[in-house]
N, C-alpha and C positions, 0 to 999 in steps of 0.2 A: 359525391366523390370523396374519395379517402385518400389521405396524403399519409406518406410513408415518412417515418421518422427514425433517425438513427440516434442512437444514444452513446455519446461518447463516455468512455470510464472516467473517472475521479481520479486523477493521478497527485499522489501525494511527494513530496519533498524529503530527505531523510530529515530536515529539523522537524516538519510538520508530524513525521512517524515517530519521532524521536518523544515531541510533545504529546503526542496521541497515548504511547506507551508510558509516559511519564519516565523518560530514561535520557540519557546523554545520546548524542549523534555516535558516539565510540559504540556504546551498547547496540545501536541498531546495526552497526556495522558485524559485531560479532555476532548477534542472532541470525543475521543473513548468513554468514559464513557457516554456521552451525545448522543450516536449513531448519531453524526454528522459527522465522517467520518466512513470508513468501518472498521469492528473488525479486527483485526489481527490474524494471525495463531501463533499458540506458537511451537516453536522447542525444547523447553524445561520450566522447569518453568519459567523462568525468562529471555526467548530468544523470545519476540513477532516479528514477520515479517509479514509487509502489502503486500499483492499481487498488484502490481502496478494497473492493469488493475482495480481491484477491487475500489482500492482508489480514481483513476480518475473517475471512474463510481460512485461514492458516492459525488464526487464533480461535477458533471453533466459535466464532460472533457469527451473527449474518445482518445483513445493513437493516437497521431499522428495528432490530430487536434488543430484547432487553438482557441479554445473558451476561 
């Protein structure tokens, strides 16, 4: 018997993205507005969340890769 599993994408807050990119949260906003990184999903009016895999792809990196 096989069980179906679904994977939920890892979501990052603006602060987590800033920490990963080693920049300020304002810089994350600017990079997003300039389409230099992936656009976030919104869980509410003021709750942006970035999908980790999409963020890495927009940076030219792959999850688990060493680029």
